[in-house]
C-alpha positions as CSV (number, residue, x, y, z in Angstrom):
1,M,-65.7,39.4,26.8
2,I,-62.2,38.8,25.5
3,E,-60.1,36.5,27.6
4,L,-56.6,37.5,26.9
5,Y,-53.7,35.2,27.6
6,Y,-50.8,37.6,27.8
7,W,-47.3,38.5,29.0
8,P,-45.8,42.0,28.8
9,T,-43.7,41.5,25.7
10,P,-43.9,43.4,22.4
11,N,-46.3,40.8,21.0
12,G,-48.4,40.9,24.1
13,H,-48.6,44.7,24.1
14,K,-50.0,44.6,20.6
15,I,-53.2,43.2,21.9
16,T,-53.6,45.3,24.9
17,L,-53.1,48.4,22.7
18,F,-56.0,47.3,20.5
19,L,-58.2,46.4,23.4
20,E,-57.7,49.7,25.2
21,E,-58.3,51.6,22.0
22,S,-61.4,49.7,21.1
23,G,-63.1,49.7,24.5
24,L,-63.8,45.9,24.3
25,E,-64.3,44.3,27.7
26,Y,-61.4,42.0,28.4
27,R,-59.7,40.1,31.2
28,I,-56.0,39.3,31.4
29,H,-54.7,35.8,32.2
30,P,-50.9,36.1,32.7
31,V,-48.8,33.5,30.9
32,D,-45.4,33.6,32.5
33,I,-43.3,32.4,29.6
34,S,-40.1,32.1,31.6
35,A,-41.9,29.8,34.1
36,G,-43.2,27.6,31.3
37,D,-46.9,28.5,31.6
38,Q,-47.1,28.3,27.8
39,F,-46.7,24.5,28.0
40,K,-49.7,23.9,30.3
41,P,-52.2,21.6,28.5
42,E,-55.1,24.0,29.0
43,F,-53.2,26.7,27.2
44,L,-51.9,24.4,24.4
45,A,-55.5,23.4,23.7
46,F,-56.1,26.7,21.9
47,S,-52.5,28.0,21.4
48,P,-50.8,25.0,19.8
49,N,-47.6,26.9,19.0
50,N,-47.0,27.4,22.8
51,R,-46.7,31.1,22.3
52,M,-48.7,34.0,23.8
53,P,-50.7,36.1,23.1
54,A,-53.9,34.1,22.5
55,I,-57.5,35.0,23.0
56,I,-60.9,33.5,23.7
57,D,-63.8,35.5,22.4
58,T,-66.7,34.5,24.6
59,D,-69.2,36.6,22.6
60,P,-68.4,36.2,18.9
61,A,-70.3,38.1,16.2
62,D,-72.0,35.0,15.0
63,G,-73.5,34.3,18.4
64,G,-72.1,30.8,18.4
65,E,-69.6,29.0,20.6
66,P,-66.6,30.9,21.9
67,I,-63.8,31.4,19.4
68,T,-60.1,31.0,20.1
69,V,-57.4,32.8,18.2
70,F,-53.6,32.5,18.5
71,E,-50.8,34.4,16.8
72,S,-50.7,38.2,17.4
73,G,-51.3,39.2,13.8
74,A,-54.3,36.9,13.4
75,I,-55.7,38.3,16.7
76,L,-55.4,41.9,15.5
77,L,-57.2,41.0,12.2
78,Y,-59.9,39.2,14.1
79,L,-60.5,41.9,16.6
80,A,-60.4,44.7,13.9
81,E,-63.1,42.9,11.9
82,K,-65.1,42.2,15.1
83,V,-65.4,45.9,16.1
84,G,-65.2,47.4,12.6
85,K,-62.3,49.7,13.5
86,F,-58.6,50.1,12.9
87,L,-58.6,48.3,9.6
88,P,-59.7,50.2,6.4
89,T,-62.8,48.8,4.8
90,D,-62.0,49.8,1.3
91,M,-60.0,47.3,-0.8
92,R,-56.9,49.4,-1.3
93,G,-56.7,50.7,2.2
94,K,-57.2,47.2,3.7
95,K,-54.5,45.9,1.4
96,T,-52.0,48.5,2.6
97,A,-52.7,48.0,6.3
98,T,-52.4,44.2,5.9
99,E,-49.1,44.6,4.0
100,W,-47.6,46.6,6.8
101,L,-49.0,44.2,9.4
102,M,-47.2,41.4,7.6
103,W,-44.1,43.5,7.3
104,Q,-43.9,43.7,11.1
105,I,-44.7,40.0,11.6
106,G,-42.3,38.8,9.1
107,G,-39.6,41.4,9.4
108,L,-39.3,43.9,12.2
109,G,-40.5,41.4,14.9
110,P,-38.2,38.5,14.1
111,M,-35.2,40.6,13.3
112,A,-35.5,42.8,16.4
113,G,-36.2,39.6,18.4
114,Q,-32.9,38.1,17.3
115,N,-31.2,41.4,18.0
116,H,-32.5,41.2,21.6
117,H,-31.5,37.5,21.9
118,F,-27.9,37.7,20.7
119,A,-27.1,41.1,22.3
120,I,-28.7,40.4,25.7
121,Y,-29.6,36.8,26.4
122,A,-27.2,34.6,24.5
123,P,-24.7,33.0,26.8
124,E,-22.0,33.6,24.2
125,K,-21.6,37.0,22.6
126,I,-21.1,36.4,18.9
127,P,-20.0,39.6,17.3
128,Y,-21.1,38.6,13.8
129,A,-24.7,37.7,15.0
130,I,-25.0,40.9,17.0
131,T,-23.8,43.1,14.1
132,R,-26.0,41.2,11.7
133,Y,-29.2,41.8,13.6
134,V,-28.4,45.3,14.8
135,N,-27.8,46.3,11.2
136,E,-31.0,44.6,9.9
137,T,-33.0,46.3,12.7
138,S,-31.5,49.6,11.5
139,R,-32.4,48.8,7.9
140,L,-36.0,48.1,8.9
141,Y,-36.2,51.3,10.9
142,G,-35.1,53.1,7.7
143,V,-37.9,51.4,5.7
144,L,-40.4,52.5,8.3
145,D,-39.0,56.1,8.4
146,R,-39.4,56.4,4.6
147,R,-42.9,55.0,4.8
148,L,-43.9,57.6,7.3
149,D,-42.6,60.5,5.3
150,G,-45.7,62.7,4.8
151,R,-48.0,60.2,6.6
152,T,-49.4,60.4,10.1
153,F,-49.6,56.6,10.5
154,I,-48.2,53.6,8.7
155,A,-51.3,52.9,6.5
156,G,-52.2,56.6,6.0
157,D,-54.1,59.1,7.9
158,D,-55.8,56.7,10.4
159,Y,-54.4,54.7,13.2
160,S,-54.6,51.0,12.4
161,I,-53.5,47.6,13.5
162,A,-50.3,48.1,11.4
163,D,-49.3,50.8,13.9
164,M,-50.4,48.7,16.9
165,A,-48.3,45.8,15.7
166,T,-45.2,47.9,15.0
167,Y,-45.0,50.3,17.9
168,P,-44.2,47.8,20.7
169,W,-41.2,46.6,18.7
170,V,-39.8,50.1,18.5
171,V,-40.3,50.8,22.3
172,P,-37.0,48.9,23.1
173,W,-35.0,50.9,20.6
174,Q,-32.2,51.5,23.0
175,R,-31.9,47.8,23.7
176,Q,-31.8,47.3,19.9
177,Q,-28.8,49.7,19.7
178,Q,-30.7,52.1,17.5
179,N,-30.7,55.9,17.5
180,L,-34.2,57.4,17.0
181,D,-32.7,60.8,16.1
182,A,-31.6,59.2,12.8
183,F,-35.2,58.5,11.9
184,P,-37.2,61.8,12.3
185,N,-40.4,60.5,10.7
186,L,-40.4,57.4,12.8
187,T,-39.7,59.5,15.9
188,R,-42.6,61.7,15.2
189,W,-44.9,58.7,14.7
190,F,-43.5,57.0,17.8
191,Q,-44.1,60.0,20.1
192,N,-47.6,60.4,18.7
193,I,-48.5,56.8,19.7
194,Q,-46.6,57.0,23.0
195,T,-48.8,59.8,24.3
196,R,-52.2,58.2,23.3
197,P,-54.3,57.5,26.5
198,A,-54.9,54.0,25.4
199,T,-51.2,53.3,24.9
200,I,-50.5,54.6,28.4
201,R,-53.2,52.4,29.9
202,A,-52.0,49.4,28.0
203,Y,-48.4,49.8,29.2
204,D,-49.5,50.5,32.8
205,K,-51.3,47.1,32.8
206,G,-48.1,45.5,31.5
207,E,-46.0,47.2,34.1
208,A,-48.3,46.0,36.9
209,I,-47.7,42.5,35.8
210,S,-44.0,43.0,35.4
211,Q,-43.6,44.3,39.0
212,N,-44.6,40.8,40.2
213,R,-42.2,39.1,37.8
214,A,-38.9,37.6,39.0
215,A,-35.7,38.1,37.0
216,V,-35.3,35.6,34.2
217,T,-33.2,32.7,35.6
218,E,-30.9,30.4,33.8
219,E,-33.6,27.8,34.0
220,G,-36.0,30.3,32.6
221,K,-33.7,30.9,29.6
222,K,-33.6,27.2,28.9
223,I,-37.4,27.2,28.8
224,L,-37.5,30.3,26.5
225,F,-34.6,29.5,24.2
226,G,-34.1,25.7,24.4
227,Q,-37.3,24.5,22.9
228,T,-37.3,21.7,20.2
229,A,-39.9,19.4,18.8
230,K,-39.7,17.4,22.0
231,Q,-42.3,18.5,24.6
232,L,-40.5,20.0,27.6
């Protein structure tokens, strides 16, 4: 059983995409990040960066004690190795899928995240910051579009954790002020993943949780965006 600590954000969706594709048994524990659930001691005990998603694998492959994993990229790598799927086993293929997983973690995710922050959540609209991150998101969409030229998926012919990591960060393309029509290879790839049954199931589960979520309040924004080294 995978105990998934989750909230329906792009990073959270990465893990439900994998779990729905793999068929692993899992249970969702909602972590309402605007309510401060990520600071609860029982969560910090295995997710010290006070971020979700995080997992507890109660049935690890070595048969030992439950294993905890935090950080979405590490979780995807762990789960892929656990089930032997969605990560190539040959040296070169694994290298490529890992490169593009890291590209998402170090590039598309942070840049699109700052795009969202300055364009939507920031109390002061700073034109330079908005332009900077909208443009960088566009550049990264272009990188992905070129990568997908002649390829079905990011790492090649097979769906992999590189796709699962990247797709949720393209879902809010309108909020990121992007135009998918400008990226035909990316659009083809996006629509392909969007219609996968596992994708539909994963997003339905997120939507069910979102329906019970109150709008983010000013206090919630302080929790989300006002963190420092001091414990809140």
